[in-house]
Structures are given as C-alpha cells and as structure tokens.
C-alpha positions as semicolon CSV with decimal commas, in nm:
position;residue;x (nm);y (nm);z (nm)
1;X;-0,014;-13,785;-22,480
2;X;-0,339;-13,973;-22,543
3;X;-0,358;-14,214;-22,832
4;X;-0,592;-14,143;-23,121
5;X;-0,877;-14,372;-23,225
6;X;-0,664;-14,526;-23,502
7;X;-0,422;-14,657;-23,239
8;X;-0,684;-14,854;-23,044
9;X;-0,638;-15,226;-23,117
10;X;-0,914;-15,409;-23,301
11;X;-1,159;-15,543;-23,044
12;X;-1,014;-15,311;-22,780
13;X;-1,225;-15,089;-22,564
14;X;-1,243;-14,751;-22,725
15;X;-1,195;-14,476;-22,468
16;X;-1,194;-14,202;-22,731
17;X;-1,464;-13,953;-22,636
18;X;-1,629;-13,748;-22,906
19;X;-1,647;-13,460;-22,662
20;X;-1,266;-13,449;-22,669
21;X;-1,213;-13,515;-23,040
22;X;-1,416;-13,390;-23,334
23;X;-1,545;-13,714;-23,486
24;X;-1,819;-13,569;-23,706
25;X;-1,641;-13,658;-24,029
26;X;-1,708;-14,028;-23,962
27;X;-2,076;-14,012;-24,053
28;X;-2,249;-14,114;-24,373
29;X;-2,595;-14,006;-24,253
30;X;-2,673;-13,700;-24,044
31;X;-2,974;-13,643;-23,818
32;X;-3,207;-13,358;-23,911
33;X;-3,459;-13,237;-23,655
34;X;-3,804;-13,122;-23,771
35;X;-3,879;-12,857;-23,510
36;X;-4,247;-12,855;-23,607
37;X;-4,272;-13,214;-23,480
38;X;-4,023;-13,189;-23,192
39;X;-4,191;-13,203;-22,849
40;X;-3,875;-13,103;-22,659
41;X;-3,879;-13,433;-22,467
42;X;-3,501;-13,470;-22,457
43;X;-3,488;-13,836;-22,558
44;X;-3,241;-13,758;-22,838
45;X;-3,012;-13,585;-22,588
46;X;-3,046;-13,865;-22,333
47;X;-2,977;-14,151;-22,575
48;X;-2,698;-13,992;-22,782
49;X;-2,389;-14,200;-22,702
50;X;-2,153;-13,925;-22,814
51;X;-2,294;-13,618;-22,643
52;X;-2,356;-13,460;-22,982
53;X;-2,704;-13,335;-22,895
54;X;-2,701;-13,000;-22,719
55;X;-3,007;-12,936;-22,504
56;X;-3,067;-12,722;-22,196
57;X;-3,422;-12,839;-22,123
58;X;-3,582;-12,516;-22,239
59;X;-3,483;-12,459;-22,600
60;X;-3,520;-12,723;-22,870
61;X;-3,229;-12,968;-22,897
62;X;-2,961;-12,906;-23,156
63;X;-2,716;-13,146;-23,318
64;X;-2,349;-13,057;-23,296
65;X;-2,233;-13,199;-23,628
66;X;-1,866;-13,166;-23,530
67;X;-1,918;-13,453;-23,287
68;X;-2,211;-13,653;-23,434
69;X;-2,105;-13,985;-23,588
70;X;-2,443;-14,042;-23,754
71;X;-2,537;-14,358;-23,564
72;X;-2,910;-14,282;-23,584
73;X;-2,993;-14,368;-23,223
74;X;-3,150;-14,024;-23,176
75;X;-3,384;-14,082;-23,471
76;X;-3,471;-14,432;-23,351
77;X;-3,553;-14,318;-22,997
78;X;-3,749;-14,003;-23,088
79;X;-4,113;-14,074;-22,991
80;X;-4,240;-13,789;-23,212
81;X;-4,045;-13,916;-23,516
82;X;-3,907;-13,562;-23,548
83;X;-3,559;-13,679;-23,647
84;X;-3,472;-13,824;-23,986
85;X;-3,136;-13,948;-24,104
86;X;-3,028;-13,785;-24,429
87;X;-2,736;-13,876;-24,652
88;X;-2,442;-13,649;-24,575
89;X;-2,310;-13,490;-24,893
90;X;-1,939;-13,420;-24,867
C-alpha cells in the first residue's frame, strides 16, 4: 500500500503523483483559459508539473480541476496571456 502525501516526512521527496491521486482540493487559485486568446501552443500542457492540462495537439487545452493544484505555472508560461488565475470559491 502506498503512503499518502500526509505521510511524507517534511523535507522528504514527494513521490505522490497527481495523476494517481486527486489533489485538486489543494488549490486556492484556479487557472481559467480564455479560448479567444489561446493560440493552442501547448505551453500550459508542457509546463504543468502535475499533468492537469489535457491537450491532444488539435483541440484547445483543458484544465482537469480534479488534479490541478493551482500553482499558476501555466498562466506564467502562457505566451498569449490566455490563462488567468482566479480565486477558487469553495
């Protein structure tokens, strides 16, 4: 049985993959894609450390909010500035 993220010691290497565990409840801010601005470049997909951006190279990318931790890397790396981080209301 694999350990959960709460069992990883402080300063330890975290092997918990967000593609195995739904970690989307961790976020405070969520990325929103403006598809009018999106150029379909794939940078958001490439730079997402959690694999939370779904993109097949043809359709526009989509955020899988079950796995997105809200780090904002996608918004920072988007050359078209098509992604904004919005406060997640829970």
